[in-house]
Backbone atoms as SQL, in Angstrom:
CREATE TABLE atoms (id INTEGER PRIMARY KEY, chain TEXT, resi INTEGER, resn TEXT, atom TEXT, x REAL, y REAL, z REAL);
INSERT INTO atoms VALUES
  (1, 'A', 1, 'MET', 'N', 31.360, -174.795, -47.062),
  (2, 'A', 1, 'MET', 'CA', 32.403, -173.867, -47.452),
  (3, 'A', 1, 'MET', 'C', 31.999, -172.437, -47.091),
  (4, 'A', 2, 'LYS', 'N', 31.330, -172.290, -45.990),
  (5, 'A', 2, 'LYS', 'CA', 30.926, -170.960, -45.538),
  (6, 'A', 2, 'LYS', 'C', 32.161, -170.168, -45.131),
  (7, 'A', 3, 'GLY', 'N', 32.124, -168.875, -45.404),
  (8, 'A', 3, 'GLY', 'CA', 33.231, -168.023, -45.033),
  (9, 'A', 3, 'GLY', 'C', 34.371, -168.006, -46.032),
  (10, 'A', 4, 'VAL', 'N', 34.224, -168.739, -47.111),
  (11, 'A', 4, 'VAL', 'CA', 35.260, -168.793, -48.140),
  (12, 'A', 4, 'VAL', 'C', 34.806, -167.943, -49.319),
  (13, 'A', 5, 'SER', 'N', 35.719, -167.146, -49.847),
  (14, 'A', 5, 'SER', 'CA', 35.356, -166.305, -50.985),
  (15, 'A', 5, 'SER', 'C', 35.122, -167.167, -52.228),
  (16, 'A', 6, 'ILE', 'N', 34.456, -166.594, -53.192),
  (17, 'A', 6, 'ILE', 'CA', 34.183, -167.301, -54.448),
  (18, 'A', 6, 'ILE', 'C', 35.489, -167.692, -55.122),
  (19, 'A', 7, 'GLU', 'N', 36.470, -166.793, -55.083),
  (20, 'A', 7, 'GLU', 'CA', 37.771, -167.065, -55.708),
  (21, 'A', 7, 'GLU', 'C', 38.459, -168.248, -55.032),
  (22, 'A', 8, 'GLU', 'N', 38.443, -168.257, -53.692),
  (23, 'A', 8, 'GLU', 'CA', 39.049, -169.366, -52.949),
  (24, 'A', 8, 'GLU', 'C', 38.328, -170.675, -53.250),
  (25, 'A', 9, 'ARG', 'N', 37.000, -170.610, -53.300),
  (26, 'A', 9, 'ARG', 'CA', 36.208, -171.807, -53.589),
  (27, 'A', 9, 'ARG', 'C', 36.563, -172.361, -54.959),
  (28, 'A', 10, 'ALA', 'N', 36.687, -171.493, -55.947),
  (29, 'A', 10, 'ALA', 'CA', 37.021, -171.925, -57.305),
  (30, 'A', 10, 'ALA', 'C', 38.388, -172.604, -57.332),
  (31, 'A', 11, 'ILE', 'N', 39.346, -172.036, -56.627),
  (32, 'A', 11, 'ILE', 'CA', 40.692, -172.625, -56.577),
  (33, 'A', 11, 'ILE', 'C', 40.663, -173.958, -55.841),
  (34, 'A', 12, 'ASN', 'N', 39.934, -174.020, -54.718),
  (35, 'A', 12, 'ASN', 'CA', 39.824, -175.275, -53.959),
  (36, 'A', 12, 'ASN', 'C', 39.161, -176.373, -54.792),
  (37, 'A', 13, 'LEU', 'N', 38.115, -176.015, -55.516),
  (38, 'A', 13, 'LEU', 'CA', 37.442, -176.985, -56.386),
  (39, 'A', 13, 'LEU', 'C', 38.393, -177.495, -57.466),
  (40, 'A', 14, 'ALA', 'N', 39.119, -176.561, -58.073),
  (41, 'A', 14, 'ALA', 'CA', 40.052, -176.936, -59.137),
  (42, 'A', 14, 'ALA', 'C', 41.111, -177.892, -58.614),
  (43, 'A', 15, 'GLN', 'N', 41.692, -177.565, -57.462),
  (44, 'A', 15, 'GLN', 'CA', 42.725, -178.434, -56.882),
  (45, 'A', 15, 'GLN', 'C', 42.161, -179.812, -56.569),
  (46, 'A', 16, 'TYR', 'N', 40.946, -179.853, -56.031),
  (47, 'A', 16, 'TYR', 'CA', 40.320, -181.131, -55.710),
  (48, 'A', 16, 'TYR', 'C', 40.116, -181.969, -56.973),
  (49, 'A', 17, 'ILE', 'N', 39.583, -181.351, -58.017),
  (50, 'A', 17, 'ILE', 'CA', 39.325, -182.080, -59.263),
  (51, 'A', 17, 'ILE', 'C', 40.627, -182.574, -59.877),
  (52, 'A', 18, 'ILE', 'N', 41.660, -181.752, -59.862),
  (53, 'A', 18, 'ILE', 'CA', 42.953, -182.152, -60.430),
  (54, 'A', 18, 'ILE', 'C', 43.558, -183.294, -59.619),
  (55, 'A', 19, 'ASP', 'N', 43.544, -183.164, -58.293),
  (56, 'A', 19, 'ASP', 'CA', 44.163, -184.183, -57.437),
  (57, 'A', 19, 'ASP', 'C', 43.407, -185.508, -57.460),
  (58, 'A', 20, 'SER', 'N', 42.076, -185.440, -57.461),
  (59, 'A', 20, 'SER', 'CA', 41.278, -186.664, -57.344),
  (60, 'A', 20, 'SER', 'C', 40.793, -187.202, -58.692),
  (61, 'A', 21, 'LYS', 'N', 40.876, -186.369, -59.729),
  (62, 'A', 21, 'LYS', 'CA', 40.344, -186.713, -61.063),
  (63, 'A', 21, 'LYS', 'C', 38.837, -186.963, -60.979),
  (64, 'A', 22, 'ASP', 'N', 38.199, -186.343, -59.997),
  (65, 'A', 22, 'ASP', 'CA', 36.765, -186.529, -59.779),
  (66, 'A', 22, 'ASP', 'C', 35.959, -185.745, -60.811),
  (67, 'A', 23, 'THR', 'N', 34.697, -186.081, -60.924),
  (68, 'A', 23, 'THR', 'CA', 33.784, -185.418, -61.851),
  (69, 'A', 23, 'THR', 'C', 33.200, -184.165, -61.214),
  (70, 'A', 24, 'VAL', 'N', 32.515, -183.363, -62.022),
  (71, 'A', 24, 'VAL', 'CA', 31.811, -182.187, -61.508),
  (72, 'A', 24, 'VAL', 'C', 30.793, -182.632, -60.463),
  (73, 'A', 25, 'ARG', 'N', 30.078, -183.709, -60.756),
  (74, 'A', 25, 'ARG', 'CA', 29.080, -184.221, -59.818),
  (75, 'A', 25, 'ARG', 'C', 29.728, -184.647, -58.500),
  (76, 'A', 26, 'GLY', 'N', 30.855, -185.336, -58.589),
  (77, 'A', 26, 'GLY', 'CA', 31.560, -185.773, -57.384),
  (78, 'A', 26, 'GLY', 'C', 32.070, -184.602, -56.564),
  (79, 'A', 27, 'ALA', 'N', 32.600, -183.592, -57.242),
  (80, 'A', 27, 'ALA', 'CA', 33.098, -182.400, -56.547),
  (81, 'A', 27, 'ALA', 'C', 31.949, -181.654, -55.881),
  (82, 'A', 28, 'ALA', 'N', 30.821, -181.574, -56.571),
  (83, 'A', 28, 'ALA', 'CA', 29.654, -180.892, -56.010),
  (84, 'A', 28, 'ALA', 'C', 29.209, -181.584, -54.730),
  (85, 'A', 29, 'LYS', 'N', 29.175, -182.893, -54.754),
  (86, 'A', 29, 'LYS', 'CA', 28.763, -183.660, -53.581),
  (87, 'A', 29, 'LYS', 'C', 29.763, -183.467, -52.439),
  (88, 'A', 30, 'LYS', 'N', 31.040, -183.522, -52.756),
  (89, 'A', 30, 'LYS', 'CA', 32.093, -183.384, -51.753),
  (90, 'A', 30, 'LYS', 'C', 32.041, -182.011, -51.075),
  (91, 'A', 31, 'PHE', 'N', 31.802, -180.960, -51.856),
  (92, 'A', 31, 'PHE', 'CA', 31.821, -179.601, -51.322),
  (93, 'A', 31, 'PHE', 'C', 30.441, -179.109, -50.888),
  (94, 'A', 32, 'GLY', 'N', 29.402, -179.904, -51.148),
  (95, 'A', 32, 'GLY', 'CA', 28.058, -179.537, -50.715),
  (96, 'A', 32, 'GLY', 'C', 27.471, -178.359, -51.477),
  (97, 'A', 33, 'ILE', 'N', 27.792, -178.281, -52.763),
  (98, 'A', 33, 'ILE', 'CA', 27.256, -177.208, -53.616),
  (99, 'A', 33, 'ILE', 'C', 26.694, -177.840, -54.883),
  (100, 'A', 34, 'SER', 'N', 26.024, -177.042, -55.713),
  (101, 'A', 34, 'SER', 'CA', 25.399, -177.592, -56.915),
  (102, 'A', 34, 'SER', 'C', 26.420, -177.837, -58.019),
  (103, 'A', 35, 'LYS', 'N', 26.050, -178.728, -58.937),
  (104, 'A', 35, 'LYS', 'CA', 26.902, -178.998, -60.101),
  (105, 'A', 35, 'LYS', 'C', 27.084, -177.732, -60.928),
  (106, 'A', 36, 'SER', 'N', 26.026, -176.931, -61.020),
  (107, 'A', 36, 'SER', 'CA', 26.096, -175.682, -61.785),
  (108, 'A', 36, 'SER', 'C', 27.136, -174.732, -61.206),
  (109, 'A', 37, 'THR', 'N', 27.181, -174.659, -59.898),
  (110, 'A', 37, 'THR', 'CA', 28.154, -173.789, -59.233),
  (111, 'A', 37, 'THR', 'C', 29.571, -174.284, -59.482),
  (112, 'A', 38, 'VAL', 'N', 29.783, -175.593, -59.357),
  (113, 'A', 38, 'VAL', 'CA', 31.112, -176.166, -59.614),
  (114, 'A', 38, 'VAL', 'C', 31.526, -175.844, -61.039),
  (115, 'A', 39, 'HIS', 'N', 30.629, -176.099, -61.972),
  (116, 'A', 39, 'HIS', 'CA', 30.959, -175.881, -63.373),
  (117, 'A', 39, 'HIS', 'C', 31.283, -174.417, -63.646),
  (118, 'A', 40, 'LYS', 'N', 30.479, -173.517, -63.114),
  (119, 'A', 40, 'LYS', 'CA', 30.715, -172.086, -63.320),
  (120, 'A', 40, 'LYS', 'C', 32.039, -171.660, -62.690),
  (121, 'A', 41, 'ASP', 'N', 32.308, -172.157, -61.488),
  (122, 'A', 41, 'ASP', 'CA', 33.559, -171.805, -60.807),
  (123, 'A', 41, 'ASP', 'C', 34.784, -172.246, -61.598),
  (124, 'A', 42, 'VAL', 'N', 34.790, -173.496, -62.038),
  (125, 'A', 42, 'VAL', 'CA', 36.008, -174.013, -62.679),
  (126, 'A', 42, 'VAL', 'C', 36.082, -173.711, -64.171),
  (127, 'A', 43, 'SER', 'N', 34.955, -173.387, -64.794),
  (128, 'A', 43, 'SER', 'CA', 34.973, -173.116, -66.230),
  (129, 'A', 43, 'SER', 'C', 35.042, -171.630, -66.562),
  (130, 'A', 44, 'GLU', 'N', 34.395, -170.808, -65.763),
  (131, 'A', 44, 'GLU', 'CA', 34.339, -169.377, -66.070),
  (132, 'A', 44, 'GLU', 'C', 35.171, -168.540, -65.105),
  (133, 'A', 45, 'ARG', 'N', 34.859, -168.643, -63.824),
  (134, 'A', 45, 'ARG', 'CA', 35.520, -167.782, -62.830),
  (135, 'A', 45, 'ARG', 'C', 37.017, -168.054, -62.749),
  (136, 'A', 46, 'LEU', 'N', 37.398, -169.316, -62.828),
  (137, 'A', 46, 'LEU', 'CA', 38.801, -169.687, -62.672),
  (138, 'A', 46, 'LEU', 'C', 39.671, -169.123, -63.793),
  (139, 'A', 47, 'LYS', 'N', 39.106, -168.971, -64.988),
  (140, 'A', 47, 'LYS', 'CA', 39.870, -168.392, -66.106),
  (141, 'A', 47, 'LYS', 'C', 40.397, -167.012, -65.754),
  (142, 'A', 48, 'LYS', 'N', 39.607, -166.228, -65.023),
  (143, 'A', 48, 'LYS', 'CA', 39.997, -164.873, -64.642),
  (144, 'A', 48, 'LYS', 'C', 40.947, -164.869, -63.449),
  (145, 'A', 49, 'ILE', 'N', 40.793, -165.863, -62.575),
  (146, 'A', 49, 'ILE', 'CA', 41.588, -165.916, -61.344),
  (147, 'A', 49, 'ILE', 'C', 42.961, -166.535, -61.602),
  (148, 'A', 50, 'ASN', 'N', 42.956, -167.694, -62.281),
  (149, 'A', 50, 'ASN', 'CA', 44.197, -168.439, -62.505),
  (150, 'A', 50, 'ASN', 'C', 44.059, -169.236, -63.809),
  (151, 'A', 51, 'PRO', 'N', 44.398, -168.620, -64.945),
  (152, 'A', 51, 'PRO', 'CA', 44.215, -169.286, -66.244),
  (153, 'A', 51, 'PRO', 'C', 44.942, -170.628, -66.374),
  (154, 'A', 52, 'ARG', 'N', 46.121, -170.737, -65.776),
  (155, 'A', 52, 'ARG', 'CA', 46.882, -171.993, -65.877),
  (156, 'A', 52, 'ARG', 'C', 46.145, -173.125, -65.162),
  (157, 'A', 53, 'LEU', 'N', 45.624, -172.827, -63.983),
  (158, 'A', 53, 'LEU', 'CA', 44.871, -173.820, -63.219),
  (159, 'A', 53, 'LEU', 'C', 43.584, -174.191, -63.962),
  (160, 'A', 54, 'ALA', 'N', 42.955, -173.199, -64.570),
  (161, 'A', 54, 'ALA', 'CA', 41.737, -173.441, -65.349),
  (162, 'A', 54, 'ALA', 'C', 42.014, -174.403, -66.497),
  (163, 'A', 55, 'GLN', 'N', 43.170, -174.254, -67.103),
  (164, 'A', 55, 'GLN', 'CA', 43.553, -175.134, -68.213),
  (165, 'A', 55, 'GLN', 'C', 43.749, -176.576, -67.729),
  (166, 'A', 56, 'GLU', 'N', 44.380, -176.725, -66.572),
  (167, 'A', 56, 'GLU', 'CA', 44.594, -178.064, -66.004),
  (168, 'A', 56, 'GLU', 'C', 43.263, -178.752, -65.697),
  (169, 'A', 57, 'VAL', 'N', 42.329, -178.003, -65.119),
  (170, 'A', 57, 'VAL', 'CA', 41.016, -178.564, -64.796),
  (171, 'A', 57, 'VAL', 'C', 40.276, -178.931, -66.067),
  (172, 'A', 58, 'ARG', 'N', 40.377, -178.111, -67.083),
  (173, 'A', 58, 'ARG', 'CA', 39.701, -178.362, -68.358),
  (174, 'A', 58, 'ARG', 'C', 40.133, -179.710, -68.926),
  (175, 'A', 59, 'ILE', 'N', 41.405, -180.048, -68.794),
  (176, 'A', 59, 'ILE', 'CA', 41.908, -181.342, -69.289),
  (177, 'A', 59, 'ILE', 'C', 41.191, -182.488, -68.574),
  (178, 'A', 60, 'ILE', 'N', 41.088, -182.400, -67.252),
  (179, 'A', 60, 'ILE', 'CA', 40.416, -183.447, -66.463),
  (180, 'A', 60, 'ILE', 'C', 38.936, -183.528, -66.843),
  (181, 'A', 61, 'LEU', 'N', 38.275, -182.371, -66.935),
  (182, 'A', 61, 'LEU', 'CA', 36.851, -182.363, -67.261),
  (183, 'A', 61, 'LEU', 'C', 36.604, -182.927, -68.655),
  (184, 'A', 62, 'ASP', 'N', 37.489, -182.637, -69.590),
  (185, 'A', 62, 'ASP', 'CA', 37.347, -183.192, -70.941),
  (186, 'A', 62, 'ASP', 'C', 37.526, -184.712, -70.935),
  (187, 'A', 63, 'GLU', 'N', 38.474, -185.202, -70.136),
  (188, 'A', 63, 'GLU', 'CA', 38.658, -186.660, -70.010),
  (189, 'A', 63, 'GLU', 'C', 37.400, -187.294, -69.431),
  (190, 'A', 64, 'ASN', 'N', 36.867, -186.678, -68.372),
  (191, 'A', 64, 'ASN', 'CA', 35.651, -187.204, -67.736),
  (192, 'A', 64, 'ASN', 'C', 34.489, -187.223, -68.721),
  (193, 'A', 65, 'LYS', 'N', 34.388, -186.174, -69.517),
  (194, 'A', 65, 'LYS', 'CA', 33.296, -186.104, -70.489),
  (195, 'A', 65, 'LYS', 'C', 33.442, -187.206, -71.542),
  (196, 'A', 66, 'ALA', 'N', 34.673, -187.450, -71.964),
  (197, 'A', 66, 'ALA', 'CA', 34.917, -188.489, -72.965),
  (198, 'A', 66, 'ALA', 'C', 34.608, -189.886, -72.417),
  (199, 'A', 67, 'GLU', 'N', 34.771, -190.063, -71.115),
  (200, 'A', 67, 'GLU', 'CA', 34.546, -191.374, -70.494),
  (201, 'A', 67, 'GLU', 'C', 33.130, -191.531, -69.952),
  (202, 'A', 68, 'ARG', 'N', 32.337, -190.491, -70.037),
  (203, 'A', 68, 'ARG', 'CA', 31.003, -190.486, -69.434),
  (204, 'A', 68, 'ARG', 'C', 30.147, -191.654, -69.917),
  (205, 'A', 69, 'HIS', 'N', 30.170, -191.922, -71.208),
  (206, 'A', 69, 'HIS', 'CA', 29.325, -193.005, -71.732),
  (207, 'A', 69, 'HIS', 'C', 29.775, -194.370, -71.216),
  (208, 'A', 70, 'LEU', 'N', 31.065, -194.511, -70.933),
  (209, 'A', 70, 'LEU', 'CA', 31.554, -195.778, -70.392),
  (210, 'A', 70, 'LEU', 'C', 31.062, -195.985, -68.961),
  (211, 'A', 71, 'ARG', 'N', 31.128, -194.930, -68.148),
  (212, 'A', 71, 'ARG', 'CA', 30.645, -195.033, -66.768),
  (213, 'A', 71, 'ARG', 'C', 29.146, -195.318, -66.741),
  (214, 'A', 72, 'GLY', 'N', 28.406, -194.685, -67.622),
  (215, 'A', 72, 'GLY', 'CA', 26.961, -194.921, -67.698),
  (216, 'A', 72, 'GLY', 'C', 26.656, -196.356, -68.069),
  (217, 'A', 73, 'GLY', 'N', 27.409, -196.882, -69.015),
  (218, 'A', 73, 'GLY', 'CA', 27.227, -198.272, -69.436),
  (219, 'A', 73, 'GLY', 'C', 27.539, -199.252, -68.318),
  (220, 'A', 74, 'MET', 'N', 28.596, -198.956, -67.563),
  (221, 'A', 74, 'MET', 'CA', 28.965, -199.833, -66.450),
  (222, 'A', 74, 'MET', 'C', 27.900, -199.785, -65.351),
  (223, 'A', 75, 'ALA', 'N', 27.349, -198.620, -65.097),
  (224, 'A', 75, 'ALA', 'CA', 26.304, -198.489, -64.080),
  (225, 'A', 75, 'ALA', 'C', 25.069, -199.289, -64.482),
  (226, 'A', 76, 'THR', 'N', 24.709, -199.223, -65.754),
  (227, 'A', 76, 'THR', 'CA', 23.552, -199.967, -66.250),
  (228, 'A', 76, 'THR', 'C', 23.803, -201.465, -66.149),
  (229, 'A', 77, 'LYS', 'N', 25.001, -201.891, -66.538),
  (230, 'A', 77, 'LYS', 'CA', 25.353, -203.307, -66.460),
  (231, 'A', 77, 'LYS', 'C', 25.275, -203.807, -65.017),
  (232, 'A', 78, 'LEU', 'N', 25.799, -203.015, -64.100),
  (233, 'A', 78, 'LEU', 'CA', 25.775, -203.379, -62.687),
  (234, 'A', 78, 'LEU', 'C', 24.348, -203.455, -62.168),
  (235, 'A', 79, 'LYS', 'N', 23.528, -202.506, -62.558),
  (236, 'A', 79, 'LYS', 'CA', 22.127, -202.473, -62.130),
  (237, 'A', 79, 'LYS', 'C', 21.414, -203.757, -62.548),
  (238, 'A', 80, 'TYR', 'N', 21.570, -204.147, -63.809),
  (239, 'A', 80, 'TYR', 'CA', 20.862, -205.314, -64.299),
  (240, 'A', 80, 'TYR', 'C', 21.468, -206.616, -63.781),
  (241, 'A', 81, 'SER', 'N', 22.760, -206.637, -63.495),
  (242, 'A', 81, 'SER', 'CA', 23.343, -207.849, -62.931),
  (243, 'A', 81, 'SER', 'C', 22.814, -208.074, -61.516),
  (244, 'A', 82, 'HIS', 'N', 22.582, -206.997, -60.770),
  (245, 'A', 82, 'HIS', 'CA', 22.006, -207.128, -59.420),
  (246, 'A', 82, 'HIS', 'C', 20.545, -207.592, -59.518),
  (247, 'A', 83, 'GLN', 'N', 19.815, -207.086, -60.474),
  (248, 'A', 83, 'GLN', 'CA', 18.424, -207.493, -60.624),
  (249, 'A', 83, 'GLN', 'C', 18.326, -208.970, -60.998),
  (250, 'A', 84, 'LYS', 'N', 19.233, -209.419, -61.860),
  (251, 'A', 84, 'LYS', 'CA', 19.229, -210.819, -62.269),
  (252, 'A', 84, 'LYS', 'C', 19.562, -211.716, -61.074),
  (253, 'A', 85, 'LYS', 'N', 20.531, -211.296, -60.267),
  (254, 'A', 85, 'LYS', 'CA', 20.920, -212.059, -59.087),
  (255, 'A', 85, 'LYS', 'C', 19.753, -212.215, -58.122),
  (256, 'A', 86, 'ASN', 'N', 18.979, -211.154, -57.961),
  (257, 'A', 86, 'ASN', 'CA', 17.840, -211.199, -57.044),
  (258, 'A', 86, 'ASN', 'C', 16.709, -212.104, -57.564),
  (259, 'A', 87, 'ARG', 'N', 16.607, -212.277, -58.876),
  (260, 'A', 87, 'ARG', 'CA', 15.578, -213.172, -59.450),
  (261, 'A', 87, 'ARG', 'C', 15.956, -214.626, -59.320),
  (262, 'A', 88, 'ASP', 'N', 17.254, -214.901, -59.324),
  (263, 'A', 88, 'ASP', 'CA', 17.713, -216.301, -59.291),
  (264, 'A', 88, 'ASP', 'C', 17.606, -216.936, -57.947);
């Protein structure tokens, strides 16, 4: 995202998260920046740039946070099912 202003980056990140329902980690990977930068852009900077968009992103991020333990559990289950398959 070279050549893009911080404001543009924050808006692009927000639109991506809203459209894809992706996580902060997923957005960071997609845009090639750190999770901290994504979080700061969509949680702090975006409030000043576009409060309505910031509110929309907050809804998605809150949903992702609420589902985080479920995704972690599924990842663990998948990990151990693969290990069991390899032993058999």
